[in-house]
C-alpha positions, -999 to 999 in steps of 0.1 A, spaced: -737 -757 370 -772 -753 356 -791 -752 388 -773 -722 402 -777 -703 370 -813 -713 367 -820 -701 402 -803 -668 393 -825 -664 363 -857 -672 382 -849 -650 412 -832 -623 391 -804 -622 417 -770 -618 400 -740 -638 412 -705 -643 397 -707 -679 384 -675 -672 364 -647 -648 372 -621 -638 345 -591 -624 363 -561 -606 348 -540 -618 377 -510 -596 367 -503 -567 344 -468 -580 338 -461 -596 305 -430 -610 287 -444 -600 252 -456 -567 236 -482 -580 212 -493 -553 187 -530 -561 191 -532 -565 230 -565 -551 242 -550 -543 277 -517 -529 266 -502 -550 294 -467 -541 306 -473 -506 292 -506 -492 304 -516 -520 328 -489 -530 352 -485 -547 386 -505 -572 406 -523 -578 439 -505 -595 468 -510 -632 475 -529 -623 507 -554 -601 489 -558 -627 461 -565 -656 485 -589 -635 505 -609 -626 474 -609 -662 461 -624 -672 495 -651 -646 491 -659 -656 455 -663 -692 467 -689 -680 492 -707 -660 465 -711 -692 444 -683 -688 418 -677 -721 400 -650 -712 375 -620 -689 375 -600 -681 344 -565 -667 351 -554 -642 325 -529 -614 322 -507 -599 311 -490 -633 314 -505 -651 344 -474 -673 349 -454 -641 356 -472 -634 389 -447 -638 417 -470 -661 436 -488 -680 408 -481 -714 423 -497 -705 455 -527 -689 437 -533 -720 416 -530 -741 448 -556 -720 466 -581 -720 437 -577 -758 434 -582 -763 472 -616 -745 469 -628 -770 443 -632 -742 417 -627 -751 380 -597 -733 366 -584 -724 332 -552 -706 324 -547 -683 294 -510 -681 285 -486 -672 257 -468 -705 266 -433 -691 271 -431 -701 308 -453 -732 306 -424 -757 307 -412 -741 340 -445 -746 357 -461 -776 340 -454 -801 368 -473 -779 392 -502 -772 368 -509 -809 362 -541 -822 379 -548 -787 391 -555 -766 360 -585 -779 340 -577 -761 307 -547 -744 292 -556 -718 266 -527 -710 242 -526 -679 220 -517 -686 184 -525 -658 159 -519 -671 124 -492 -688 105 -456 -685 116 -450 -653 97 -481 -635 109 -480 -648 144 -444 -637 149 -451 -603 134 -478 -598 160 -462 -614 190 -425 -614 185 -396 -632 168 -396 -670 171 -427 -670 193 -446 -693 170 -425 -723 177 -426 -716 214 -464 -719 214 -463 -752 195 -438 -765 220 -460 -754 249 -489 -771 233 -470 -804 231 -459 -800 267 -494 -795 280 -507 -824 261 -479 -847 273 -491 -839 308 -527 -848 300 -540 -812 304 -568 -802 281 -558 -775 256 -575 -749 236 -558 -728 208 -571 -693 208 -567 -672 177 -573 -635 176 -583 -622 141 -568 -590 128 -562 -576 94 -527 -593 92 -540 -628 98 -576 -626 85 -567 -651 57 -551 -677 80 -583 -695 92 -578 -725 70 -542 -729 81 -551 -726 118 -579 -751 116 -556 -776 99 -530 -770 126 -555 -777 153 -565 -810 136 -528 -819 133 -522 -814 170 -555 -829 180 -567 -798 200 -597 -776 200 -594 -742 185 -615 -710 187 -614 -676 172 -621 -640 183 -620 -607 166 -595 -582 181 -611 -554 201 -601 -518 210 -568 -513 228 -564 -496 261 -543 -467 250 -543 -448 283 -562 -445 316 -599 -445 307 -592 -445 270 -597 -472 244 -584 -469 208 -600 -490 181 -577 -511 158 -575 -503 122 -601 -526 106 -602 -541 71 -635 -541 53 -663 -560 70 -664 -584 40 -630 -598 49 -642 -606 85 -675 -621 74 -656 -643 49 -633 -655 77 -663 -662 100 -680 -681 72 -649 -702 68 -650 -710 105 -687 -720 104 -680 -742 73 -651 -760 90 -672 -765 121 -701 -779 101 -676 -804 85 -665 -816 119 -634 -796 126 -625 -792 163 -638 -757 166 -649 -745 200 -677 -720 206 -712 -725 195 -725 -720 160 -750 -694 173 -720 -674 184 -704 -673 150 -738 -666 134 -742 -635 155 -708 -623 145 -715 -630 108 -747 -610 110 -732 -581 130 -742 -547 114 -706 -533 112 -674 -544 128 -663 -508 134 -691 -508 161 -680 -533 187 -710 -531 209 -747 -521 209 -759 -500 239 -796 -509 236 -811 -544 238 -820 -557 204 -848 -581 194 -828 -592 163 -831 -630 165 -794 -638 162 -782 -614 189 -772 -630 222 -783 -614 255 -755 -602 277 -749 -616 312 -717 -596 319 -721 -582 354 -749 -606 360 -733 -640 360 -697 -632 352 -672 -604 357 -637 -593 348 -610 -582 373 -581 -561 363 -546 -566 377 -551 -537 402 -583 -553 415 -609 -531 397 -639 -552 388 -657 -547 354 -686 -565 338 -662 -577 311 -628 -569 296 -643 -549 268 -656 -523 293 -622 -517 310 -615 -480 311 -650 -470 302 -668 -473 336 -664 -460 372 -661 -493 391 -652 -506 425 -621 -525 436 -621 -560 452 -594 -551 477 -608 -517 488 -645 -526 487 -645 -564 487 -657 -587 459 -693 -587 470 -697 -549 470 -677 -546 438 -699 -571 421 -732 -556 433 -720 -522 420 -720 -536 385 -758 -538 384 -759 -500 389 -738 -492 358 -750 -484 323 -730 -503 296 -735 -522 264 -760 -550 259 -747 -568 229 -713 -573 213 -698 -594 185 -670 -605 208 -670 -643 204 -654 -650 238 -679 -629 257 -708 -641 236 -699 -677 244 -700 -669 281 -734 -653 275 -747 -684 259 -734 -705 288 -750 -682 314 -782 -681 294 -782 -720 297 -779 -726 260 -776 -764 259 -751 -768 231 -727 -743 247 -729 -760 281 -722 -794 266 -691 -780 249 -679 -766 282 -684 -800 299 -665 -818 272 -637 -793 272 -631 -797 309 -637 -834 316 -632 -854 284 
């Protein structure tokens, strides 16, 4: 892991060490805070032939980890074959899911998927209000199923105004279920082609208070994933209404961006972006039409943001920047 990234830093030659892939735009939920508006704005999926061909090319380019997202990745018509192909290439794989279809596929995921990430956005009342009636219990059931098959799990909680006071509850739940948990702050929604609409945001103070609670729990030994430096950057962010900074900053707690340098994001139609937060804001190339290599090389020609408070992306930036604590957490999450 470290040697390929170190070589990239020394030679200044980008390569897609990590690929985050919205493998399908289809989804069986209509979450109020979904950044991709999947099933509404984003729909469809690539054929198995195209997916396998691109996986082969990513392997040649040096990709070591693929995260399957959506939409709901388990709704892809050929998800079993896709998982088999990634596994056959020796590429680490994580799966981000709402958990509804997990029981149907769990036997096939065992010993192939390294990490299952389950979305849980608050207590039962708040989670169901955001994701749908009775969904909370389905997530907990999916968590138990994954653990019973000895697959590593991570609970992912997206903070919005509705659940901003649920941090203590969520940490307690993670401890009860003996799983890691991590948090992010919801980002602008894709409201139409090439348009992103920011969510209504509570006062910055409420979000800083939530982040402070997360850091305190982490300091006290709670199973909170993501590095402390990541949460510190978010806590010190100037204003949460500004999701990104266009210019590089020398502010000591800001984390350098490696999107488009050592990782990328692929939409369900095959368009490749530096990260999911740039979807709809850039003129990009498509992995089917242009091929993964050309699409990735094109990213270095684009002008986009250089810092963000996005906790998920900032953790990837810490890993690609070879921040030791972040790398150790990744290793533990995949092999322990």
